N, CA, C and O atoms as a Maestro MAE file, in Angstrom:
{
 s_m_m2io_version
 :::
 2.0.0
}

f_m_ct {
 s_m_title
 :::
 protein
 m_atom[244] {
  # First column is atom index #
  i_m_mmod_type
  r_m_x_coord
  r_m_y_coord
  r_m_z_coord
  i_m_residue_number
  s_m_chain_name
  s_m_pdb_residue_name
  s_m_pdb_atom_name
  i_m_atomic_number
  :::
  1 25 0.982 -0.989 0.069 1 A "MET " " N  " 7
  2 3 -0.100 0.078 -0.131 1 A "MET " " CA " 6
  3 2 0.925 1.307 -0.058 1 A "MET " " C  " 6
  4 15 0.894 2.327 -0.747 1 A "MET " " O  " 8
  5 25 1.785 0.985 0.883 2 A "LYS " " N  " 7
  6 3 2.884 2.184 0.755 2 A "LYS " " CA " 6
  7 2 3.386 2.571 -0.547 2 A "LYS " " C  " 6
  8 15 3.272 3.726 -0.957 2 A "LYS " " O  " 8
  9 25 3.953 1.620 -1.229 3 A "ASN " " N  " 7
  10 3 4.423 1.632 -2.628 3 A "ASN " " CA " 6
  11 2 3.283 2.552 -3.562 3 A "ASN " " C  " 6
  12 15 3.556 3.556 -4.219 3 A "ASN " " O  " 8
  13 25 2.096 1.982 -3.435 4 A "LEU " " N  " 7
  14 3 1.166 2.611 -4.298 4 A "LEU " " CA " 6
  15 2 0.700 3.813 -4.040 4 A "LEU " " C  " 6
  16 15 0.136 4.423 -4.949 4 A "LEU " " O  " 8
  17 25 0.832 4.374 -2.807 5 A "ILE " " N  " 7
  18 3 0.744 5.812 -2.589 5 A "ILE " " CA " 6
  19 2 1.849 6.630 -3.026 5 A "ILE " " C  " 6
  20 15 1.686 7.697 -3.617 5 A "ILE " " O  " 8
  21 25 3.127 6.068 -2.698 6 A "LYS " " N  " 7
  22 3 4.230 6.716 -3.320 6 A "LYS " " CA " 6
  23 2 4.284 6.849 -4.764 6 A "LYS " " C  " 6
  24 15 4.686 7.939 -5.171 6 A "LYS " " O  " 8
  25 25 3.949 5.923 -5.677 7 A "THR " " N  " 7
  26 3 3.952 5.746 -7.039 7 A "THR " " CA " 6
  27 2 2.783 6.687 -7.196 7 A "THR " " C  " 6
  28 15 3.033 7.460 -8.121 7 A "THR " " O  " 8
  29 25 1.519 6.941 -6.615 8 A "PHE " " N  " 7
  30 3 0.751 7.824 -6.981 8 A "PHE " " CA " 6
  31 2 1.245 9.351 -7.039 8 A "PHE " " C  " 6
  32 15 1.089 10.102 -8.002 8 A "PHE " " O  " 8
  33 25 1.904 9.681 -5.759 9 A "LEU " " N  " 7
  34 3 2.242 11.023 -5.628 9 A "LEU " " CA " 6
  35 2 3.318 11.317 -6.617 9 A "LEU " " C  " 6
  36 15 3.348 12.454 -7.087 9 A "LEU " " O  " 8
  37 25 4.263 10.382 -7.021 10 A "ASN " " N  " 7
  38 3 5.578 10.461 -7.869 10 A "ASN " " CA " 6
  39 2 4.616 10.726 -9.517 10 A "ASN " " C  " 6
  40 15 5.104 11.403 -10.422 10 A "ASN " " O  " 8
  41 25 3.748 10.304 -9.589 11 A "ASP " " N  " 7
  42 3 3.393 10.029 -11.070 11 A "ASP " " CA " 6
  43 2 2.866 11.549 -11.591 11 A "ASP " " C  " 6
  44 15 1.945 12.172 -11.063 11 A "ASP " " O  " 8
  45 25 3.611 11.970 -12.672 12 A "GLU " " N  " 7
  46 3 3.239 13.252 -13.383 12 A "GLU " " CA " 6
  47 2 2.395 13.081 -14.441 12 A "GLU " " C  " 6
  48 15 2.018 14.166 -14.886 12 A "GLU " " O  " 8
  49 25 1.916 12.049 -15.062 13 A "ALA " " N  " 7
  50 3 1.132 12.058 -16.384 13 A "ALA " " CA " 6
  51 2 -0.113 12.808 -15.841 13 A "ALA " " C  " 6
  52 15 -0.363 13.675 -16.677 13 A "ALA " " O  " 8
  53 25 -0.776 12.856 -15.087 14 A "GLY " " N  " 7
  54 3 -1.895 13.524 -14.961 14 A "GLY " " CA " 6
  55 2 -1.703 14.939 -14.853 14 A "GLY " " C  " 6
  56 15 -2.626 15.668 -15.218 14 A "GLY " " O  " 8
  57 25 -0.502 15.506 -14.348 15 A "ALA " " N  " 7
  58 3 -0.200 17.010 -14.566 15 A "ALA " " CA " 6
  59 2 0.074 17.366 -15.888 15 A "ALA " " C  " 6
  60 15 -0.340 18.434 -16.339 15 A "ALA " " O  " 8
  61 25 0.779 16.522 -16.605 16 A "SER " " N  " 7
  62 3 0.958 16.879 -18.100 16 A "SER " " CA " 6
  63 2 -0.179 16.958 -18.707 16 A "SER " " C  " 6
  64 15 -0.436 18.001 -19.307 16 A "SER " " O  " 8
  65 25 -1.032 15.981 -18.696 17 A "ALA " " N  " 7
  66 3 -2.460 16.125 -19.283 17 A "ALA " " CA " 6
  67 2 -3.349 17.294 -19.060 17 A "ALA " " C  " 6
  68 15 -4.089 17.759 -19.927 17 A "ALA " " O  " 8
  69 25 -3.208 17.831 -17.604 18 A "ALA " " N  " 7
  70 3 -3.954 19.038 -17.276 18 A "ALA " " CA " 6
  71 2 -3.226 20.405 -17.901 18 A "ALA " " C  " 6
  72 15 -3.840 21.442 -18.149 18 A "ALA " " O  " 8
  73 25 -1.893 20.215 -18.092 19 A "GLU " " N  " 7
  74 3 -0.955 21.291 -18.865 19 A "GLU " " CA " 6
  75 2 -1.728 21.405 -20.355 19 A "GLU " " C  " 6
  76 15 -2.364 22.318 -20.882 19 A "GLU " " O  " 8
  77 25 -1.417 20.226 -20.726 20 A "TYR " " N  " 7
  78 3 -1.850 20.317 -22.237 20 A "TYR " " CA " 6
  79 2 -3.237 20.991 -22.579 20 A "TYR " " C  " 6
  80 15 -3.424 21.800 -23.488 20 A "TYR " " O  " 8
  81 25 -4.305 20.448 -21.565 21 A "ALA " " N  " 7
  82 3 -5.441 20.745 -21.572 21 A "ALA " " CA " 6
  83 2 -5.691 22.398 -21.456 21 A "ALA " " C  " 6
  84 15 -6.546 23.003 -22.102 21 A "ALA " " O  " 8
  85 25 -4.956 22.875 -20.694 22 A "LEU " " N  " 7
  86 3 -4.995 24.278 -20.421 22 A "LEU " " CA " 6
  87 2 -4.337 25.095 -21.600 22 A "LEU " " C  " 6
  88 15 -4.850 26.099 -22.094 22 A "LEU " " O  " 8
  89 25 -3.248 24.591 -21.953 23 A "ILE " " N  " 7
  90 3 -2.492 25.083 -23.083 23 A "ILE " " CA " 6
  91 2 -3.530 25.239 -24.383 23 A "ILE " " C  " 6
  92 15 -3.638 26.244 -25.085 23 A "ILE " " O  " 8
  93 25 -4.324 23.881 -24.533 24 A "LEU " " N  " 7
  94 3 -5.293 23.943 -25.489 24 A "LEU " " CA " 6
  95 2 -6.380 24.939 -25.655 24 A "LEU " " C  " 6
  96 15 -6.780 25.460 -26.696 24 A "LEU " " O  " 8
  97 25 -6.794 25.112 -24.397 25 A "ALA " " N  " 7
  98 3 -8.067 26.095 -24.020 25 A "ALA " " CA " 6
  99 2 -7.673 27.502 -24.263 25 A "ALA " " C  " 6
  100 15 -8.424 28.358 -24.730 25 A "ALA " " O  " 8
  101 25 -6.437 27.678 -23.911 26 A "ILE " " N  " 7
  102 3 -5.864 29.106 -24.185 26 A "ILE " " CA " 6
  103 2 -5.791 29.524 -25.863 26 A "ILE " " C  " 6
  104 15 -6.256 30.497 -26.457 26 A "ILE " " O  " 8
  105 25 -5.068 28.454 -26.303 27 A "ILE " " N  " 7
  106 3 -4.970 28.645 -27.826 27 A "ILE " " CA " 6
  107 2 -6.404 28.631 -28.542 27 A "ILE " " C  " 6
  108 15 -6.568 29.222 -29.609 27 A "ILE " " O  " 8
  109 25 -7.286 28.028 -27.996 28 A "GLY " " N  " 7
  110 3 -8.618 27.829 -28.591 28 A "GLY " " CA " 6
  111 2 -9.217 29.043 -28.447 28 A "GLY " " C  " 6
  112 15 -9.862 29.565 -29.356 28 A "GLY " " O  " 8
  113 25 -9.049 29.553 -27.327 29 A "THR " " N  " 7
  114 3 -9.846 30.948 -27.075 29 A "THR " " CA " 6
  115 2 -9.230 32.037 -27.969 29 A "THR " " C  " 6
  116 15 -9.832 32.920 -28.579 29 A "THR " " O  " 8
  117 25 -7.933 31.801 -27.926 30 A "GLY " " N  " 7
  118 3 -7.177 33.105 -28.976 30 A "GLY " " CA " 6
  119 2 -7.835 33.026 -30.517 30 A "GLY " " C  " 6
  120 15 -8.300 33.866 -31.287 30 A "GLY " " O  " 8
  121 25 -7.633 31.599 -30.561 31 A "VAL " " N  " 7
  122 3 -8.242 31.454 -32.093 31 A "VAL " " CA " 6
  123 2 -9.616 32.146 -32.437 31 A "VAL " " C  " 6
  124 15 -9.715 32.836 -33.452 31 A "VAL " " O  " 8
  125 25 -10.514 31.982 -31.706 32 A "ALA " " N  " 7
  126 3 -11.971 32.284 -31.605 32 A "ALA " " CA " 6
  127 2 -12.241 33.725 -31.420 32 A "ALA " " C  " 6
  128 15 -13.238 34.234 -31.933 32 A "ALA " " O  " 8
  129 25 -11.282 34.502 -30.612 33 A "VAL " " N  " 7
  130 3 -11.399 35.839 -30.598 33 A "VAL " " CA " 6
  131 2 -10.871 36.242 -31.825 33 A "VAL " " C  " 6
  132 15 -11.650 36.933 -32.482 33 A "VAL " " O  " 8
  133 25 -9.676 35.999 -32.385 34 A "GLY " " N  " 7
  134 3 -9.127 36.351 -33.808 34 A "GLY " " CA " 6
  135 2 -10.105 36.033 -34.833 34 A "GLY " " C  " 6
  136 15 -10.080 36.887 -35.720 34 A "GLY " " O  " 8
  137 25 -11.169 34.887 -35.085 35 A "ALA " " N  " 7
  138 3 -11.677 34.601 -35.977 35 A "ALA " " CA " 6
  139 2 -12.940 35.546 -36.103 35 A "ALA " " C  " 6
  140 15 -13.486 35.819 -37.172 35 A "ALA " " O  " 8
  141 25 -13.387 36.077 -34.660 36 A "VAL " " N  " 7
  142 3 -14.425 36.778 -34.719 36 A "VAL " " CA " 6
  143 2 -14.029 38.233 -34.893 36 A "VAL " " C  " 6
  144 15 -14.862 38.978 -35.409 36 A "VAL " " O  " 8
  145 25 -12.904 38.703 -34.537 37 A "THR " " N  " 7
  146 3 -12.285 40.177 -34.986 37 A "THR " " CA " 6
  147 2 -12.012 40.199 -36.641 37 A "THR " " C  " 6
  148 15 -12.466 41.031 -37.426 37 A "THR " " O  " 8
  149 25 -11.367 39.348 -36.877 38 A "LEU " " N  " 7
  150 3 -11.146 39.181 -38.398 38 A "LEU " " CA " 6
  151 2 -12.452 39.044 -39.180 38 A "LEU " " C  " 6
  152 15 -12.519 39.886 -40.077 38 A "LEU " " O  " 8
  153 25 -13.475 38.260 -39.108 39 A "GLY " " N  " 7
  154 3 -14.627 38.278 -39.544 39 A "GLY " " CA " 6
  155 2 -15.199 39.650 -39.525 39 A "GLY " " C  " 6
  156 15 -15.584 40.023 -40.633 39 A "GLY " " O  " 8
  157 25 -15.352 40.486 -38.562 40 A "ASP " " N  " 7
  158 3 -15.664 41.464 -38.482 40 A "ASP " " CA " 6
  159 2 -15.210 42.605 -39.408 40 A "ASP " " C  " 6
  160 15 -15.994 43.380 -39.955 40 A "ASP " " O  " 8
  161 25 -13.807 42.637 -39.540 41 A "ALA " " N  " 7
  162 3 -13.012 43.472 -40.522 41 A "ALA " " CA " 6
  163 2 -13.253 42.982 -41.607 41 A "ALA " " C  " 6
  164 15 -13.421 43.833 -42.480 41 A "ALA " " O  " 8
  165 25 -13.376 41.568 -42.049 42 A "ILE " " N  " 7
  166 3 -13.666 41.320 -43.631 42 A "ILE " " CA " 6
  167 2 -15.117 41.893 -44.002 42 A "ILE " " C  " 6
  168 15 -15.412 42.547 -45.002 42 A "ILE " " O  " 8
  169 25 -15.867 41.526 -43.054 43 A "GLY " " N  " 7
  170 3 -17.206 42.011 -43.403 43 A "GLY " " CA " 6
  171 2 -17.715 43.533 -43.524 43 A "GLY " " C  " 6
  172 15 -18.715 43.905 -44.137 43 A "GLY " " O  " 8
  173 25 -16.763 44.368 -42.768 44 A "ASN " " N  " 7
  174 3 -16.765 45.855 -42.871 44 A "ASN " " CA " 6
  175 2 -16.215 46.131 -44.190 44 A "ASN " " C  " 6
  176 15 -16.741 46.949 -44.944 44 A "ASN " " O  " 8
  177 25 -15.036 45.384 -44.527 45 A "ALA " " N  " 7
  178 3 -14.296 45.862 -45.840 45 A "ALA " " CA " 6
  179 2 -14.987 45.364 -46.901 45 A "ALA " " C  " 6
  180 15 -14.685 45.924 -47.955 45 A "ALA " " O  " 8
  181 25 -15.953 44.358 -47.013 46 A "LEU " " N  " 7
  182 3 -16.623 44.275 -48.178 46 A "LEU " " CA " 6
  183 2 -17.916 44.950 -48.219 46 A "LEU " " C  " 6
  184 15 -18.575 44.905 -49.258 46 A "LEU " " O  " 8
  185 25 -18.363 45.599 -47.144 47 A "SER " " N  " 7
  186 3 -19.634 46.046 -47.294 47 A "SER " " CA " 6
  187 2 -19.271 47.635 -47.653 47 A "SER " " C  " 6
  188 15 -20.168 48.357 -48.087 47 A "SER " " O  " 8
  189 25 -17.961 48.134 -47.461 48 A "ARG " " N  " 7
  190 3 -17.502 49.389 -47.687 48 A "ARG " " CA " 6
  191 2 -17.266 49.134 -49.399 48 A "ARG " " C  " 6
  192 15 -17.587 50.065 -50.139 48 A "ARG " " O  " 8
  193 25 -16.713 47.889 -50.001 49 A "ALA " " N  " 7
  194 3 -16.520 47.997 -51.309 49 A "ALA " " CA " 6
  195 2 -17.891 47.856 -52.102 49 A "ALA " " C  " 6
  196 15 -18.122 48.428 -53.167 49 A "ALA " " O  " 8
  197 25 -18.744 47.032 -51.444 50 A "GLY " " N  " 7
  198 3 -20.041 47.265 -51.891 50 A "GLY " " CA " 6
  199 2 -20.617 48.465 -52.144 50 A "GLY " " C  " 6
  200 15 -21.152 48.730 -53.220 50 A "GLY " " O  " 8
  201 25 -20.530 49.351 -51.048 51 A "SER " " N  " 7
  202 3 -21.208 50.673 -51.158 51 A "SER " " CA " 6
  203 2 -20.498 51.460 -52.401 51 A "SER " " C  " 6
  204 15 -21.153 51.967 -53.312 51 A "SER " " O  " 8
  205 25 -19.355 51.490 -52.334 52 A "GLU " " N  " 7
  206 3 -18.537 52.052 -53.566 52 A "GLU " " CA " 6
  207 2 -18.871 51.759 -54.851 52 A "GLU " " C  " 6
  208 15 -18.867 52.617 -55.733 52 A "GLU " " O  " 8
  209 25 -19.209 50.424 -55.066 53 A "ILE " " N  " 7
  210 3 -19.516 49.798 -56.315 53 A "ILE " " CA " 6
  211 2 -20.913 50.411 -56.873 53 A "ILE " " C  " 6
  212 15 -21.173 50.668 -58.048 53 A "ILE " " O  " 8
  213 25 -21.767 50.585 -55.709 54 A "ASP " " N  " 7
  214 3 -23.109 51.110 -55.899 54 A "ASP " " CA " 6
  215 2 -23.008 52.622 -56.339 54 A "ASP " " C  " 6
  216 15 -23.853 53.022 -57.139 54 A "ASP " " O  " 8
  217 25 -22.170 53.381 -55.941 55 A "THR " " N  " 7
  218 3 -22.157 54.518 -56.219 55 A "THR " " CA " 6
  219 2 -21.349 55.038 -57.741 55 A "THR " " C  " 6
  220 15 -21.235 56.178 -58.191 55 A "THR " " O  " 8
  221 25 -20.924 53.895 -58.225 56 A "LEU " " N  " 7
  222 3 -20.124 54.254 -59.689 56 A "LEU " " CA " 6
  223 2 -21.090 54.615 -60.484 56 A "LEU " " C  " 6
  224 15 -22.231 54.165 -60.386 56 A "LEU " " O  " 8
  225 25 -20.698 55.522 -61.406 57 A "ASP " " N  " 7
  226 3 -21.461 56.104 -62.360 57 A "ASP " " CA " 6
  227 2 -21.242 55.113 -63.899 57 A "ASP " " C  " 6
  228 15 -20.219 55.117 -64.584 57 A "ASP " " O  " 8
  229 25 -22.213 54.494 -64.111 58 A "TYR " " N  " 7
  230 3 -22.205 53.533 -65.325 58 A "TYR " " CA " 6
  231 2 -22.715 54.200 -66.820 58 A "TYR " " C  " 6
  232 15 -22.812 53.572 -67.875 58 A "TYR " " O  " 8
  233 25 -22.960 55.395 -66.645 59 A "SER " " N  " 7
  234 3 -23.398 56.103 -67.915 59 A "SER " " CA " 6
  235 2 -22.642 56.263 -69.050 59 A "SER " " C  " 6
  236 15 -23.064 56.502 -70.182 59 A "SER " " O  " 8
  237 25 -21.189 56.080 -68.598 60 A "GLY " " N  " 7
  238 3 -20.050 56.360 -69.634 60 A "GLY " " CA " 6
  239 2 -19.792 57.588 -69.985 60 A "GLY " " C  " 6
  240 15 -19.075 57.842 -70.953 60 A "GLY " " O  " 8
  241 25 -20.273 58.378 -69.338 61 A "ALA " " N  " 7
  242 3 -20.261 60.095 -69.403 61 A "ALA " " CA " 6
  243 2 -18.953 60.584 -68.895 61 A "ALA " " C  " 6
  244 15 -18.721 61.792 -68.851 61 A "ALA " " O  " 8
  :::
 }
 m_bond[243] {
  # First column is bond index #
  i_m_from
  i_m_to
  i_m_order
  :::
  1 1 2 1
  2 2 3 1
  3 3 4 2
  4 3 5 1
  5 5 6 1
  6 6 7 1
  7 7 8 2
  8 7 9 1
  9 9 10 1
  10 10 11 1
  11 11 12 2
  12 11 13 1
  13 13 14 1
  14 14 15 1
  15 15 16 2
  16 15 17 1
  17 17 18 1
  18 18 19 1
  19 19 20 2
  20 19 21 1
  21 21 22 1
  22 22 23 1
  23 23 24 2
  24 23 25 1
  25 25 26 1
  26 26 27 1
  27 27 28 2
  28 27 29 1
  29 29 30 1
  30 30 31 1
  31 31 32 2
  32 31 33 1
  33 33 34 1
  34 34 35 1
  35 35 36 2
  36 35 37 1
  37 37 38 1
  38 38 39 1
  39 39 40 2
  40 39 41 1
  41 41 42 1
  42 42 43 1
  43 43 44 2
  44 43 45 1
  45 45 46 1
  46 46 47 1
  47 47 48 2
  48 47 49 1
  49 49 50 1
  50 50 51 1
  51 51 52 2
  52 51 53 1
  53 53 54 1
  54 54 55 1
  55 55 56 2
  56 55 57 1
  57 57 58 1
  58 58 59 1
  59 59 60 2
  60 59 61 1
  61 61 62 1
  62 62 63 1
  63 63 64 2
  64 63 65 1
  65 65 66 1
  66 66 67 1
  67 67 68 2
  68 67 69 1
  69 69 70 1
  70 70 71 1
  71 71 72 2
  72 71 73 1
  73 73 74 1
  74 74 75 1
  75 75 76 2
  76 75 77 1
  77 77 78 1
  78 78 79 1
  79 79 80 2
  80 79 81 1
  81 81 82 1
  82 82 83 1
  83 83 84 2
  84 83 85 1
  85 85 86 1
  86 86 87 1
  87 87 88 2
  88 87 89 1
  89 89 90 1
  90 90 91 1
  91 91 92 2
  92 91 93 1
  93 93 94 1
  94 94 95 1
  95 95 96 2
  96 95 97 1
  97 97 98 1
  98 98 99 1
  99 99 100 2
  100 99 101 1
  101 101 102 1
  102 102 103 1
  103 103 104 2
  104 103 105 1
  105 105 106 1
  106 106 107 1
  107 107 108 2
  108 107 109 1
  109 109 110 1
  110 110 111 1
  111 111 112 2
  112 111 113 1
  113 113 114 1
  114 114 115 1
  115 115 116 2
  116 115 117 1
  117 117 118 1
  118 118 119 1
  119 119 120 2
  120 119 121 1
  121 121 122 1
  122 122 123 1
  123 123 124 2
  124 123 125 1
  125 125 126 1
  126 126 127 1
  127 127 128 2
  128 127 129 1
  129 129 130 1
  130 130 131 1
  131 131 132 2
  132 131 133 1
  133 133 134 1
  134 134 135 1
  135 135 136 2
  136 135 137 1
  137 137 138 1
  138 138 139 1
  139 139 140 2
  140 139 141 1
  141 141 142 1
  142 142 143 1
  143 143 144 2
  144 143 145 1
  145 145 146 1
  146 146 147 1
  147 147 148 2
  148 147 149 1
  149 149 150 1
  150 150 151 1
  151 151 152 2
  152 151 153 1
  153 153 154 1
  154 154 155 1
  155 155 156 2
  156 155 157 1
  157 157 158 1
  158 158 159 1
  159 159 160 2
  160 159 161 1
  161 161 162 1
  162 162 163 1
  163 163 164 2
  164 163 165 1
  165 165 166 1
  166 166 167 1
  167 167 168 2
  168 167 169 1
  169 169 170 1
  170 170 171 1
  171 171 172 2
  172 171 173 1
  173 173 174 1
  174 174 175 1
  175 175 176 2
  176 175 177 1
  177 177 178 1
  178 178 179 1
  179 179 180 2
  180 179 181 1
  181 181 182 1
  182 182 183 1
  183 183 184 2
  184 183 185 1
  185 185 186 1
  186 186 187 1
  187 187 188 2
  188 187 189 1
  189 189 190 1
  190 190 191 1
  191 191 192 2
  192 191 193 1
  193 193 194 1
  194 194 195 1
  195 195 196 2
  196 195 197 1
  197 197 198 1
  198 198 199 1
  199 199 200 2
  200 199 201 1
  201 201 202 1
  202 202 203 1
  203 203 204 2
  204 203 205 1
  205 205 206 1
  206 206 207 1
  207 207 208 2
  208 207 209 1
  209 209 210 1
  210 210 211 1
  211 211 212 2
  212 211 213 1
  213 213 214 1
  214 214 215 1
  215 215 216 2
  216 215 217 1
  217 217 218 1
  218 218 219 1
  219 219 220 2
  220 219 221 1
  221 221 222 1
  222 222 223 1
  223 223 224 2
  224 223 225 1
  225 225 226 1
  226 226 227 1
  227 227 228 2
  228 227 229 1
  229 229 230 1
  230 230 231 1
  231 231 232 2
  232 231 233 1
  233 233 234 1
  234 234 235 1
  235 235 236 2
  236 235 237 1
  237 237 238 1
  238 238 239 1
  239 239 240 2
  240 239 241 1
  241 241 242 1
  242 242 243 1
  243 243 244 2
  :::
 }
}
């Protein structure tokens, strides 16, 4: 029993898995925030481009 407790306390596999999960959560949050921000910027740019196209004079004069 003493060896089992000693082995459990010295086992670092669970700590590594927790660290990887934390890193993955942080990276995932950054990707999500970046996607939302970039998506808004692209949407605004396309909207402005569409507005400029709508104001073009096609009469050929």
